[in-house]
PDB file of all heavy atoms in Angstrom:
ATOM      1  N   MET A   1      25.536 116.811 137.311  1.00  0.00           N
ATOM      2  CA  MET A   1      25.008 115.732 138.147  1.00  0.00           C
ATOM      3  C   MET A   1      25.992 114.573 138.230  1.00  0.00           C
ATOM      4  O   MET A   1      26.214 114.008 139.287  1.00  0.00           O
ATOM      5  CB  MET A   1      23.664 115.277 137.568  1.00  0.00           C
ATOM      6  CG  MET A   1      23.019 114.160 138.316  1.00  0.00           C
ATOM      7  SD  MET A   1      22.508 114.742 139.936  1.00  0.00           S
ATOM      8  CE  MET A   1      21.778 113.287 140.575  1.00  0.00           C
ATOM      9  N   ASN A   2      26.586 114.225 137.110  1.00  0.00           N
ATOM     10  CA  ASN A   2      27.514 113.107 137.086  1.00  0.00           C
ATOM     11  C   ASN A   2      28.755 113.385 137.948  1.00  0.00           C
ATOM     12  O   ASN A   2      29.217 112.509 138.669  1.00  0.00           O
ATOM     13  CB  ASN A   2      27.923 112.816 135.636  1.00  0.00           C
ATOM     14  CG  ASN A   2      28.575 111.475 135.480  1.00  0.00           C
ATOM     15  OD1 ASN A   2      28.517 110.648 136.379  1.00  0.00           O
ATOM     16  ND2 ASN A   2      29.197 111.254 134.345  1.00  0.00           N
ATOM     17  N   ALA A   3      29.284 114.609 137.863  1.00  0.00           N
ATOM     18  CA  ALA A   3      30.468 114.959 138.653  1.00  0.00           C
ATOM     19  C   ALA A   3      30.147 114.932 140.145  1.00  0.00           C
ATOM     20  O   ALA A   3      30.954 114.462 140.952  1.00  0.00           O
ATOM     21  CB  ALA A   3      30.975 116.329 138.238  1.00  0.00           C
ATOM     22  N   THR A   4      28.980 115.396 140.517  1.00  0.00           N
ATOM     23  CA  THR A   4      28.583 115.387 141.926  1.00  0.00           C
ATOM     24  C   THR A   4      28.481 113.972 142.457  1.00  0.00           C
ATOM     25  O   THR A   4      28.941 113.680 143.566  1.00  0.00           O
ATOM     26  CB  THR A   4      27.230 116.103 142.089  1.00  0.00           C
ATOM     27  OG1 THR A   4      27.329 117.413 141.535  1.00  0.00           O
ATOM     28  CG2 THR A   4      26.833 116.201 143.537  1.00  0.00           C
ATOM     29  N   LEU A   5      27.924 113.088 141.658  1.00  0.00           N
ATOM     30  CA  LEU A   5      27.804 111.687 142.063  1.00  0.00           C
ATOM     31  C   LEU A   5      29.175 111.048 142.252  1.00  0.00           C
ATOM     32  O   LEU A   5      29.411 110.315 143.223  1.00  0.00           O
ATOM     33  CB  LEU A   5      26.985 110.910 141.031  1.00  0.00           C
ATOM     34  CG  LEU A   5      26.678 109.463 141.356  1.00  0.00           C
ATOM     35  CD1 LEU A   5      25.837 109.364 142.624  1.00  0.00           C
ATOM     36  CD2 LEU A   5      25.951 108.809 140.204  1.00  0.00           C
ATOM     37  N   LEU A   6      30.114 111.349 141.347  1.00  0.00           N
ATOM     38  CA  LEU A   6      31.466 110.809 141.490  1.00  0.00           C
ATOM     39  C   LEU A   6      32.138 111.310 142.759  1.00  0.00           C
ATOM     40  O   LEU A   6      32.832 110.560 143.448  1.00  0.00           O
ATOM     41  CB  LEU A   6      32.310 111.185 140.267  1.00  0.00           C
ATOM     42  CG  LEU A   6      32.053 110.376 139.009  1.00  0.00           C
ATOM     43  CD1 LEU A   6      32.859 110.947 137.852  1.00  0.00           C
ATOM     44  CD2 LEU A   6      32.404 108.918 139.213  1.00  0.00           C
ATOM     45  N   TRP A   7      31.959 112.590 143.079  1.00  0.00           N
ATOM     46  CA  TRP A   7      32.562 113.143 144.299  1.00  0.00           C
ATOM     47  C   TRP A   7      31.967 112.507 145.551  1.00  0.00           C
ATOM     48  O   TRP A   7      32.684 112.246 146.520  1.00  0.00           O
ATOM     49  CB  TRP A   7      32.385 114.656 144.345  1.00  0.00           C
ATOM     50  CG  TRP A   7      33.434 115.371 143.545  1.00  0.00           C
ATOM     51  CD1 TRP A   7      33.273 115.920 142.321  1.00  0.00           C
ATOM     52  CD2 TRP A   7      34.804 115.580 143.905  1.00  0.00           C
ATOM     53  NE1 TRP A   7      34.461 116.469 141.904  1.00  0.00           N
ATOM     54  CE2 TRP A   7      35.415 116.281 142.853  1.00  0.00           C
ATOM     55  CE3 TRP A   7      35.565 115.242 145.027  1.00  0.00           C
ATOM     56  CZ2 TRP A   7      36.758 116.644 142.877  1.00  0.00           C
ATOM     57  CZ3 TRP A   7      36.892 115.612 145.047  1.00  0.00           C
ATOM     58  CH2 TRP A   7      37.476 116.303 143.983  1.00  0.00           C
ATOM     59  N   ILE A   8      30.674 112.253 145.537  1.00  0.00           N
ATOM     60  CA  ILE A   8      30.034 111.615 146.700  1.00  0.00           C
ATOM     61  C   ILE A   8      30.560 110.199 146.881  1.00  0.00           C
ATOM     62  O   ILE A   8      30.905 109.793 147.996  1.00  0.00           O
ATOM     63  CB  ILE A   8      28.500 111.631 146.542  1.00  0.00           C
ATOM     64  CG1 ILE A   8      27.987 113.063 146.637  1.00  0.00           C
ATOM     65  CG2 ILE A   8      27.835 110.750 147.593  1.00  0.00           C
ATOM     66  CD1 ILE A   8      26.525 113.225 146.272  1.00  0.00           C
ATOM     67  N   ILE A   9      30.651 109.442 145.791  1.00  0.00           N
ATOM     68  CA  ILE A   9      31.184 108.077 145.862  1.00  0.00           C
ATOM     69  C   ILE A   9      32.633 108.107 146.342  1.00  0.00           C
ATOM     70  O   ILE A   9      33.041 107.299 147.187  1.00  0.00           O
ATOM     71  CB  ILE A   9      31.060 107.382 144.500  1.00  0.00           C
ATOM     72  CG1 ILE A   9      29.590 107.146 144.166  1.00  0.00           C
ATOM     73  CG2 ILE A   9      31.824 106.061 144.486  1.00  0.00           C
ATOM     74  CD1 ILE A   9      29.339 106.675 142.754  1.00  0.00           C
ATOM     75  N   ALA A  10      33.424 109.043 145.819  1.00  0.00           N
ATOM     76  CA  ALA A  10      34.827 109.156 146.220  1.00  0.00           C
ATOM     77  C   ALA A  10      34.951 109.460 147.709  1.00  0.00           C
ATOM     78  O   ALA A  10      35.791 108.887 148.408  1.00  0.00           O
ATOM     79  CB  ALA A  10      35.523 110.227 145.398  1.00  0.00           C
ATOM     80  N   ALA A  11      34.108 110.349 148.209  1.00  0.00           N
ATOM     81  CA  ALA A  11      34.156 110.701 149.635  1.00  0.00           C
ATOM     82  C   ALA A  11      33.817 109.496 150.502  1.00  0.00           C
ATOM     83  O   ALA A  11      34.475 109.248 151.523  1.00  0.00           O
ATOM     84  CB  ALA A  11      33.197 111.849 149.915  1.00  0.00           C
ATOM     85  N   ILE A  12      32.821 108.728 150.090  1.00  0.00           N
ATOM     86  CA  ILE A  12      32.444 107.529 150.854  1.00  0.00           C
ATOM     87  C   ILE A  12      33.578 106.522 150.871  1.00  0.00           C
ATOM     88  O   ILE A  12      33.910 105.944 151.912  1.00  0.00           O
ATOM     89  CB  ILE A  12      31.150 106.926 150.280  1.00  0.00           C
ATOM     90  CG1 ILE A  12      29.977 107.869 150.540  1.00  0.00           C
ATOM     91  CG2 ILE A  12      30.876 105.555 150.872  1.00  0.00           C
ATOM     92  CD1 ILE A  12      28.703 107.494 149.819  1.00  0.00           C
ATOM     93  N   VAL A  13      34.213 106.318 149.705  1.00  0.00           N
ATOM     94  CA  VAL A  13      35.315 105.351 149.624  1.00  0.00           C
ATOM     95  C   VAL A  13      36.485 105.792 150.495  1.00  0.00           C
ATOM     96  O   VAL A  13      37.098 104.973 151.191  1.00  0.00           O
ATOM     97  CB  VAL A  13      35.746 105.153 148.154  1.00  0.00           C
ATOM     98  CG1 VAL A  13      37.027 104.344 148.061  1.00  0.00           C
ATOM     99  CG2 VAL A  13      34.643 104.467 147.364  1.00  0.00           C
ATOM    100  N   VAL A  14      36.795 107.083 150.500  1.00  0.00           N
ATOM    101  CA  VAL A  14      37.904 107.586 151.328  1.00  0.00           C
ATOM    102  C   VAL A  14      37.577 107.439 152.807  1.00  0.00           C
ATOM    103  O   VAL A  14      38.441 107.048 153.604  1.00  0.00           O
ATOM    104  CB  VAL A  14      38.232 109.049 150.956  1.00  0.00           C
ATOM    105  CG1 VAL A  14      39.187 109.663 151.968  1.00  0.00           C
ATOM    106  CG2 VAL A  14      38.832 109.112 149.563  1.00  0.00           C
ATOM    107  N   ILE A  15      36.355 107.720 153.192  1.00  0.00           N
ATOM    108  CA  ILE A  15      35.965 107.566 154.601  1.00  0.00           C
ATOM    109  C   ILE A  15      36.083 106.108 155.029  1.00  0.00           C
ATOM    110  O   ILE A  15      36.599 105.803 156.115  1.00  0.00           O
ATOM    111  CB  ILE A  15      34.545 108.107 154.832  1.00  0.00           C
ATOM    112  CG1 ILE A  15      34.552 109.631 154.694  1.00  0.00           C
ATOM    113  CG2 ILE A  15      34.006 107.690 156.194  1.00  0.00           C
ATOM    114  CD1 ILE A  15      33.180 110.262 154.664  1.00  0.00           C
ATOM    115  N   ILE A  16      35.643 105.189 154.178  1.00  0.00           N
ATOM    116  CA  ILE A  16      35.783 103.762 154.494  1.00  0.00           C
ATOM    117  C   ILE A  16      37.259 103.398 154.602  1.00  0.00           C
ATOM    118  O   ILE A  16      37.654 102.623 155.481  1.00  0.00           O
ATOM    119  CB  ILE A  16      35.069 102.900 153.437  1.00  0.00           C
ATOM    120  CG1 ILE A  16      33.557 103.124 153.511  1.00  0.00           C
ATOM    121  CG2 ILE A  16      35.396 101.428 153.622  1.00  0.00           C
ATOM    122  CD1 ILE A  16      32.782 102.485 152.375  1.00  0.00           C
ATOM    123  N   GLY A  17      38.093 103.976 153.735  1.00  0.00           N
ATOM    124  CA  GLY A  17      39.537 103.725 153.813  1.00  0.00           C
ATOM    125  C   GLY A  17      40.143 104.203 155.111  1.00  0.00           C
ATOM    126  O   GLY A  17      40.981 103.525 155.711  1.00  0.00           O
ATOM    127  N   ILE A  18      39.722 105.360 155.590  1.00  0.00           N
ATOM    128  CA  ILE A  18      40.229 105.876 156.864  1.00  0.00           C
ATOM    129  C   ILE A  18      39.789 104.980 158.019  1.00  0.00           C
ATOM    130  O   ILE A  18      40.574 104.691 158.925  1.00  0.00           O
ATOM    131  CB  ILE A  18      39.768 107.328 157.065  1.00  0.00           C
ATOM    132  CG1 ILE A  18      40.442 108.230 156.033  1.00  0.00           C
ATOM    133  CG2 ILE A  18      40.045 107.807 158.485  1.00  0.00           C
ATOM    134  CD1 ILE A  18      39.903 109.636 155.981  1.00  0.00           C
ATOM    135  N   VAL A  19      38.548 104.511 157.976  1.00  0.00           N
ATOM    136  CA  VAL A  19      38.057 103.598 159.013  1.00  0.00           C
ATOM    137  C   VAL A  19      38.875 102.310 159.004  1.00  0.00           C
ATOM    138  O   VAL A  19      39.248 101.791 160.071  1.00  0.00           O
ATOM    139  CB  VAL A  19      36.550 103.310 158.813  1.00  0.00           C
ATOM    140  CG1 VAL A  19      36.090 102.175 159.714  1.00  0.00           C
ATOM    141  CG2 VAL A  19      35.733 104.559 159.065  1.00  0.00           C
ATOM    142  N   GLN A  20      39.192 101.800 157.822  1.00  0.00           N
ATOM    143  CA  GLN A  20      39.995 100.588 157.731  1.00  0.00           C
ATOM    144  C   GLN A  20      41.394 100.808 158.304  1.00  0.00           C
ATOM    145  O   GLN A  20      41.945  99.931 158.956  1.00  0.00           O
ATOM    146  CB  GLN A  20      40.096 100.117 156.267  1.00  0.00           C
ATOM    147  CG  GLN A  20      38.793  99.632 155.690  1.00  0.00           C
ATOM    148  CD  GLN A  20      38.203  98.467 156.454  1.00  0.00           C
ATOM    149  OE1 GLN A  20      38.895  97.529 156.809  1.00  0.00           O
ATOM    150  NE2 GLN A  20      36.907  98.543 156.707  1.00  0.00           N
ATOM    151  N   LEU A  21      41.963 101.974 158.060  1.00  0.00           N
ATOM    152  CA  LEU A  21      43.269 102.295 158.649  1.00  0.00           C
ATOM    153  C   LEU A  21      43.201 102.281 160.170  1.00  0.00           C
ATOM    154  O   LEU A  21      44.099 101.756 160.835  1.00  0.00           O
ATOM    155  CB  LEU A  21      43.751 103.665 158.173  1.00  0.00           C
ATOM    156  CG  LEU A  21      44.330 103.761 156.767  1.00  0.00           C
ATOM    157  CD1 LEU A  21      44.634 105.209 156.428  1.00  0.00           C
ATOM    158  CD2 LEU A  21      45.577 102.914 156.645  1.00  0.00           C
ATOM    159  N   LEU A  22      42.150 102.855 160.723  1.00  0.00           N
ATOM    160  CA  LEU A  22      42.004 102.902 162.179  1.00  0.00           C
ATOM    161  C   LEU A  22      41.785 101.519 162.770  1.00  0.00           C
ATOM    162  O   LEU A  22      42.121 101.272 163.928  1.00  0.00           O
ATOM    163  CB  LEU A  22      40.843 103.823 162.561  1.00  0.00           C
ATOM    164  CG  LEU A  22      41.047 105.311 162.230  1.00  0.00           C
ATOM    165  CD1 LEU A  22      39.794 106.102 162.549  1.00  0.00           C
ATOM    166  CD2 LEU A  22      42.245 105.865 162.982  1.00  0.00           C
ATOM    167  N   GLN A  23      41.221 100.597 161.973  1.00  0.00           N
ATOM    168  CA  GLN A  23      40.991  99.236 162.443  1.00  0.00           C
ATOM    169  C   GLN A  23      42.228  98.355 162.279  1.00  0.00           C
ATOM    170  O   GLN A  23      42.215  97.200 162.658  1.00  0.00           O
ATOM    171  CB  GLN A  23      39.807  98.610 161.708  1.00  0.00           C
ATOM    172  CG  GLN A  23      38.488  99.231 162.075  1.00  0.00           C
ATOM    173  CD  GLN A  23      37.321  98.624 161.327  1.00  0.00           C
ATOM    174  OE1 GLN A  23      37.503  97.854 160.389  1.00  0.00           O
ATOM    175  NE2 GLN A  23      36.113  98.978 161.740  1.00  0.00           N
ATOM    176  N   GLY A  24      43.274  98.898 161.668  1.00  0.00           N
ATOM    177  CA  GLY A  24      44.515  98.153 161.556  1.00  0.00           C
ATOM    178  C   GLY A  24      44.749  97.492 160.209  1.00  0.00           C
ATOM    179  O   GLY A  24      45.763  96.825 160.029  1.00  0.00           O
ATOM    180  N   GLN A  25      43.847  97.666 159.276  1.00  0.00           N
ATOM    181  CA  GLN A  25      44.039  97.086 157.946  1.00  0.00           C
ATOM    182  C   GLN A  25      44.687  98.135 157.054  1.00  0.00           C
ATOM    183  O   GLN A  25      44.033  98.832 156.287  1.00  0.00           O
ATOM    184  CB  GLN A  25      42.704  96.617 157.370  1.00  0.00           C
ATOM    185  CG  GLN A  25      42.085  95.511 158.181  1.00  0.00           C
ATOM    186  CD  GLN A  25      40.781  95.023 157.578  1.00  0.00           C
ATOM    187  OE1 GLN A  25      40.291  95.568 156.607  1.00  0.00           O
ATOM    188  NE2 GLN A  25      40.226  93.989 158.174  1.00  0.00           N
ATOM    189  N   ILE A  26      46.025  98.215 157.178  1.00  0.00           N
ATOM    190  CA  ILE A  26      46.784  99.306 156.576  1.00  0.00           C
ATOM    191  C   ILE A  26      46.705  99.263 155.042  1.00  0.00           C
ATOM    192  O   ILE A  26      46.374 100.265 154.412  1.00  0.00           O
ATOM    193  CB  ILE A  26      48.266  99.235 157.020  1.00  0.00           C
ATOM    194  CG1 ILE A  26      48.366  99.224 158.550  1.00  0.00           C
ATOM    195  CG2 ILE A  26      49.063 100.373 156.412  1.00  0.00           C
ATOM    196  CD1 ILE A  26      47.890 100.464 159.221  1.00  0.00           C
ATOM    197  N   ILE A  27      47.012  98.117 154.447  1.00  0.00           N
ATOM    198  CA  ILE A  27      47.068  98.019 152.987  1.00  0.00           C
ATOM    199  C   ILE A  27      45.706  98.315 152.374  1.00  0.00           C
ATOM    200  O   ILE A  27      45.595  99.102 151.427  1.00  0.00           O
ATOM    201  CB  ILE A  27      47.572  96.625 152.551  1.00  0.00           C
ATOM    202  CG1 ILE A  27      48.965  96.349 153.119  1.00  0.00           C
ATOM    203  CG2 ILE A  27      47.563  96.496 151.038  1.00  0.00           C
ATOM    204  CD1 ILE A  27      50.028  97.287 152.610  1.00  0.00           C
ATOM    205  N   PHE A  28      44.652  97.692 152.898  1.00  0.00           N
ATOM    206  CA  PHE A  28      43.305  97.886 152.353  1.00  0.00           C
ATOM    207  C   PHE A  28      42.864  99.336 152.509  1.00  0.00           C
ATOM    208  O   PHE A  28      42.253  99.915 151.601  1.00  0.00           O
ATOM    209  CB  PHE A  28      42.322  96.932 153.039  1.00  0.00           C
ATOM    210  CG  PHE A  28      40.965  96.910 152.412  1.00  0.00           C
ATOM    211  CD1 PHE A  28      40.802  96.621 151.078  1.00  0.00           C
ATOM    212  CD2 PHE A  28      39.839  97.188 153.165  1.00  0.00           C
ATOM    213  CE1 PHE A  28      39.547  96.604 150.492  1.00  0.00           C
ATOM    214  CE2 PHE A  28      38.584  97.175 152.600  1.00  0.00           C
ATOM    215  CZ  PHE A  28      38.440  96.881 151.259  1.00  0.00           C
ATOM    216  N   GLY A  29      43.199  99.951 153.623  1.00  0.00           N
ATOM    217  CA  GLY A  29      42.847 101.350 153.849  1.00  0.00           C
ATOM    218  C   GLY A  29      43.541 102.274 152.867  1.00  0.00           C
ATOM    219  O   GLY A  29      42.920 103.185 152.313  1.00  0.00           O
ATOM    220  N   ILE A  30      44.830 102.042 152.635  1.00  0.00           N
ATOM    221  CA  ILE A  30      45.579 102.865 151.687  1.00  0.00           C
ATOM    222  C   ILE A  30      45.031 102.693 150.276  1.00  0.00           C
ATOM    223  O   ILE A  30      44.871 103.667 149.534  1.00  0.00           O
ATOM    224  CB  ILE A  30      47.084 102.529 151.748  1.00  0.00           C
ATOM    225  CG1 ILE A  30      47.656 102.989 153.093  1.00  0.00           C
ATOM    226  CG2 ILE A  30      47.839 103.161 150.590  1.00  0.00           C
ATOM    227  CD1 ILE A  30      49.075 102.552 153.341  1.00  0.00           C
ATOM    228  N   VAL A  31      44.720 101.443 149.911  1.00  0.00           N
ATOM    229  CA  VAL A  31      44.162 101.182 148.577  1.00  0.00           C
ATOM    230  C   VAL A  31      42.839 101.925 148.401  1.00  0.00           C
ATOM    231  O   VAL A  31      42.597 102.552 147.358  1.00  0.00           O
ATOM    232  CB  VAL A  31      43.987  99.666 148.354  1.00  0.00           C
ATOM    233  CG1 VAL A  31      43.142  99.384 147.116  1.00  0.00           C
ATOM    234  CG2 VAL A  31      45.341  98.991 148.238  1.00  0.00           C
ATOM    235  N   LEU A  32      41.970 101.890 149.404  1.00  0.00           N
ATOM    236  CA  LEU A  32      40.689 102.585 149.299  1.00  0.00           C
ATOM    237  C   LEU A  32      40.863 104.094 149.189  1.00  0.00           C
ATOM    238  O   LEU A  32      40.146 104.756 148.430  1.00  0.00           O
ATOM    239  CB  LEU A  32      39.801 102.248 150.492  1.00  0.00           C
ATOM    240  CG  LEU A  32      39.186 100.848 150.492  1.00  0.00           C
ATOM    241  CD1 LEU A  32      38.412 100.620 151.781  1.00  0.00           C
ATOM    242  CD2 LEU A  32      38.283 100.669 149.295  1.00  0.00           C
ATOM    243  N   ILE A  33      41.808 104.653 149.914  1.00  0.00           N
ATOM    244  CA  ILE A  33      42.046 106.099 149.834  1.00  0.00           C
ATOM    245  C   ILE A  33      42.558 106.480 148.447  1.00  0.00           C
ATOM    246  O   ILE A  33      42.101 107.464 147.854  1.00  0.00           O
ATOM    247  CB  ILE A  33      43.018 106.548 150.944  1.00  0.00           C
ATOM    248  CG1 ILE A  33      42.341 106.401 152.307  1.00  0.00           C
ATOM    249  CG2 ILE A  33      43.490 107.977 150.715  1.00  0.00           C
ATOM    250  CD1 ILE A  33      43.251 106.613 153.483  1.00  0.00           C
ATOM    251  N   VAL A  34      43.466 105.686 147.897  1.00  0.00           N
ATOM    252  CA  VAL A  34      43.983 105.964 146.554  1.00  0.00           C
ATOM    253  C   VAL A  34      42.869 105.840 145.518  1.00  0.00           C
ATOM    254  O   VAL A  34      42.735 106.680 144.625  1.00  0.00           O
ATOM    255  CB  VAL A  34      45.168 105.027 146.226  1.00  0.00           C
ATOM    256  CG1 VAL A  34      45.543 105.109 144.764  1.00  0.00           C
ATOM    257  CG2 VAL A  34      46.355 105.360 147.105  1.00  0.00           C
ATOM    258  N   VAL A  35      42.049 104.795 145.641  1.00  0.00           N
ATOM    259  CA  VAL A  35      40.936 104.614 144.708  1.00  0.00           C
ATOM    260  C   VAL A  35      39.957 105.786 144.816  1.00  0.00           C
ATOM    261  O   VAL A  35      39.456 106.291 143.800  1.00  0.00           O
ATOM    262  CB  VAL A  35      40.225 103.267 144.967  1.00  0.00           C
ATOM    263  CG1 VAL A  35      38.906 103.191 144.229  1.00  0.00           C
ATOM    264  CG2 VAL A  35      41.126 102.116 144.557  1.00  0.00           C
ATOM    265  N   GLY A  36      39.700 106.242 146.022  1.00  0.00           N
ATOM    266  CA  GLY A  36      38.823 107.395 146.210  1.00  0.00           C
ATOM    267  C   GLY A  36      39.377 108.648 145.552  1.00  0.00           C
ATOM    268  O   GLY A  36      38.628 109.414 144.946  1.00  0.00           O
ATOM    269  N   CYS A  37      40.671 108.848 145.642  1.00  0.00           N
ATOM    270  CA  CYS A  37      41.287 110.005 144.978  1.00  0.00           C
ATOM    271  C   CYS A  37      41.212 109.881 143.465  1.00  0.00           C
ATOM    272  O   CYS A  37      41.046 110.874 142.759  1.00  0.00           O
ATOM    273  CB  CYS A  37      42.737 110.155 145.427  1.00  0.00           C
ATOM    274  SG  CYS A  37      42.904 110.654 147.138  1.00  0.00           S
ATOM    275  N   LEU A  38      41.335 108.676 142.953  1.00  0.00           N
ATOM    276  CA  LEU A  38      41.224 108.474 141.504  1.00  0.00           C
ATOM    277  C   LEU A  38      39.793 108.672 141.023  1.00  0.00           C
ATOM    278  O   LEU A  38      39.558 109.205 139.941  1.00  0.00           O
ATOM    279  CB  LEU A  38      41.714 107.079 141.130  1.00  0.00           C
ATOM    280  CG  LEU A  38      43.210 106.831 141.269  1.00  0.00           C
ATOM    281  CD1 LEU A  38      43.534 105.375 140.984  1.00  0.00           C
ATOM    282  CD2 LEU A  38      43.991 107.747 140.352  1.00  0.00           C
ATOM    283  N   ILE A  39      38.829 108.232 141.824  1.00  0.00           N
ATOM    284  CA  ILE A  39      37.424 108.385 141.432  1.00  0.00           C
ATOM    285  C   ILE A  39      37.024 109.854 141.459  1.00  0.00           C
ATOM    286  O   ILE A  39      36.389 110.347 140.531  1.00  0.00           O
ATOM    287  CB  ILE A  39      36.499 107.575 142.370  1.00  0.00           C
ATOM    288  CG1 ILE A  39      36.703 106.092 142.179  1.00  0.00           C
ATOM    289  CG2 ILE A  39      35.040 107.922 142.115  1.00  0.00           C
ATOM    290  CD1 ILE A  39      35.966 105.251 143.194  1.00  0.00           C
ATOM    291  N   GLY A  40      37.395 110.563 142.498  1.00  0.00           N
ATOM    292  CA  GLY A  40      36.977 111.961 142.656  1.00  0.00           C
ATOM    293  C   GLY A  40      37.516 112.869 141.570  1.00  0.00           C
ATOM    294  O   GLY A  40      36.893 113.045 140.526  1.00  0.00           O
ATOM    295  N   PRO A  41      38.698 113.432 141.760  1.00  0.00           N
ATOM    296  CA  PRO A  41      39.218 114.363 140.755  1.00  0.00           C
ATOM    297  C   PRO A  41      39.551 113.670 139.436  1.00  0.00           C
ATOM    298  O   PRO A  41      39.324 114.217 138.378  1.00  0.00           O
ATOM    299  CB  PRO A  41      40.473 114.941 141.392  1.00  0.00           C
ATOM    300  CG  PRO A  41      40.585 114.369 142.740  1.00  0.00           C
ATOM    301  CD  PRO A  41      39.499 113.368 142.948  1.00  0.00           C
ATOM    302  N   GLY A  42      40.065 112.469 139.492  1.00  0.00           N
ATOM    303  CA  GLY A  42      40.424 111.748 138.268  1.00  0.00           C
ATOM    304  C   GLY A  42      39.201 111.385 137.444  1.00  0.00           C
ATOM    305  O   GLY A  42      39.174 111.585 136.232  1.00  0.00           O
ATOM    306  N   GLY A  43      38.191 110.875 138.090  1.00  0.00           N
ATOM    307  CA  GLY A  43      36.976 110.501 137.379  1.00  0.00           C
ATOM    308  C   GLY A  43      36.257 111.698 136.799  1.00  0.00           C
ATOM    309  O   GLY A  43      35.762 111.656 135.676  1.00  0.00           O
ATOM    310  N   VAL A  44      36.240 112.785 137.537  1.00  0.00           N
ATOM    311  CA  VAL A  44      35.574 113.995 137.043  1.00  0.00           C
ATOM    312  C   VAL A  44      36.304 114.524 135.814  1.00  0.00           C
ATOM    313  O   VAL A  44      35.690 114.880 134.814  1.00  0.00           O
ATOM    314  CB  VAL A  44      35.496 115.068 138.147  1.00  0.00           C
ATOM    315  CG1 VAL A  44      35.035 116.395 137.579  1.00  0.00           C
ATOM    316  CG2 VAL A  44      34.561 114.602 139.246  1.00  0.00           C
ATOM    317  N   SER A  45      37.629 114.544 135.845  1.00  0.00           N
ATOM    318  CA  SER A  45      38.372 115.066 134.699  1.00  0.00           C
ATOM    319  C   SER A  45      38.238 114.142 133.489  1.00  0.00           C
ATOM    320  O   SER A  45      38.169 114.614 132.356  1.00  0.00           O
ATOM    321  CB  SER A  45      39.853 115.269 135.054  1.00  0.00           C
ATOM    322  OG  SER A  45      40.465 114.032 135.343  1.00  0.00           O
ATOM    323  N   ILE A  46      38.185 112.835 133.699  1.00  0.00           N
ATOM    324  CA  ILE A  46      38.003 111.900 132.578  1.00  0.00           C
ATOM    325  C   ILE A  46      36.643 112.110 131.924  1.00  0.00           C
ATOM    326  O   ILE A  46      36.546 112.213 130.701  1.00  0.00           O
ATOM    327  CB  ILE A  46      38.153 110.447 133.065  1.00  0.00           C
ATOM    328  CG1 ILE A  46      39.606 110.157 133.404  1.00  0.00           C
ATOM    329  CG2 ILE A  46      37.656 109.471 132.001  1.00  0.00           C
ATOM    330  CD1 ILE A  46      39.826 108.827 134.088  1.00  0.00           C
ATOM    331  N   PHE A  47      35.589 112.216 132.725  1.00  0.00           N
ATOM    332  CA  PHE A  47      34.257 112.380 132.152  1.00  0.00           C
ATOM    333  C   PHE A  47      34.071 113.759 131.520  1.00  0.00           C
ATOM    334  O   PHE A  47      33.330 113.908 130.569  1.00  0.00           O
ATOM    335  CB  PHE A  47      33.175 112.121 133.198  1.00  0.00           C
ATOM    336  CG  PHE A  47      32.994 110.662 133.490  1.00  0.00           C
ATOM    337  CD1 PHE A  47      33.355 110.134 134.716  1.00  0.00           C
ATOM    338  CD2 PHE A  47      32.471 109.815 132.534  1.00  0.00           C
ATOM    339  CE1 PHE A  47      33.195 108.789 134.988  1.00  0.00           C
ATOM    340  CE2 PHE A  47      32.316 108.464 132.795  1.00  0.00           C
ATOM    341  CZ  PHE A  47      32.672 107.950 134.023  1.00  0.00           C
ATOM    342  N   ASN A  48      34.734 114.784 132.032  1.00  0.00           N
ATOM    343  CA  ASN A  48      34.604 116.115 131.446  1.00  0.00           C
ATOM    344  C   ASN A  48      35.319 116.221 130.104  1.00  0.00           C
ATOM    345  O   ASN A  48      34.900 116.948 129.227  1.00  0.00           O
ATOM    346  CB  ASN A  48      35.144 117.180 132.400  1.00  0.00           C
ATOM    347  CG  ASN A  48      34.162 117.463 133.532  1.00  0.00           C
ATOM    348  OD1 ASN A  48      32.986 117.182 133.425  1.00  0.00           O
ATOM    349  ND2 ASN A  48      34.681 118.020 134.607  1.00  0.00           N
ATOM    350  N   LYS A  49      36.417 115.478 129.922  1.00  0.00           N
ATOM    351  CA  LYS A  49      37.133 115.506 128.645  1.00  0.00           C
ATOM    352  C   LYS A  49      36.328 114.813 127.550  1.00  0.00           C
ATOM    353  O   LYS A  49      36.376 115.213 126.403  1.00  0.00           O
ATOM    354  CB  LYS A  49      38.492 114.833 128.790  1.00  0.00           C
ATOM    355  CG  LYS A  49      39.487 115.671 129.559  1.00  0.00           C
ATOM    356  CD  LYS A  49      40.821 114.985 129.643  1.00  0.00           C
ATOM    357  CE  LYS A  49      41.785 115.796 130.487  1.00  0.00           C
ATOM    358  NZ  LYS A  49      43.077 115.152 130.640  1.00  0.00           N
ATOM    359  N   ARG A  50      35.604 113.757 127.900  1.00  0.00           N
ATOM    360  CA  ARG A  50      34.828 113.019 126.910  1.00  0.00           C
ATOM    361  C   ARG A  50      33.545 113.732 126.527  1.00  0.00           C
ATOM    362  O   ARG A  50      33.000 113.511 125.473  1.00  0.00           O
ATOM    363  CB  ARG A  50      34.481 111.631 127.437  1.00  0.00           C
ATOM    364  CG  ARG A  50      35.695 110.747 127.557  1.00  0.00           C
ATOM    365  CD  ARG A  50      35.290 109.366 127.985  1.00  0.00           C
ATOM    366  NE  ARG A  50      36.460 108.523 128.149  1.00  0.00           N
ATOM    367  CZ  ARG A  50      36.423 107.292 128.601  1.00  0.00           C
ATOM    368  NH1 ARG A  50      35.278 106.754 128.957  1.00  0.00           N
ATOM    369  NH2 ARG A  50      37.525 106.583 128.721  1.00  0.00           N
ATOM    370  N   ALA A  51      33.046 114.563 127.421  1.00  0.00           N
ATOM    371  CA  ALA A  51      31.744 115.225 127.155  1.00  0.00           C
ATOM    372  C   ALA A  51      31.886 116.394 126.200  1.00  0.00           C
ATOM    373  O   ALA A  51      32.875 116.912 125.915  1.00  0.00           O
ATOM    374  CB  ALA A  51      31.135 115.691 128.464  1.00  0.00           C
TER     375      ALA A  51
END
């Protein structure tokens, strides 16, 4: 359940980042995409190692 929630949050953050890129906010969009990638696979691997 926890991993699924992290993936959903990561997907939302990446989608918002892509929208920001299309609106012309390049830096903020890139930051959101990177954060989304860290939350998704990175967050899942961090929580799985601790469990």
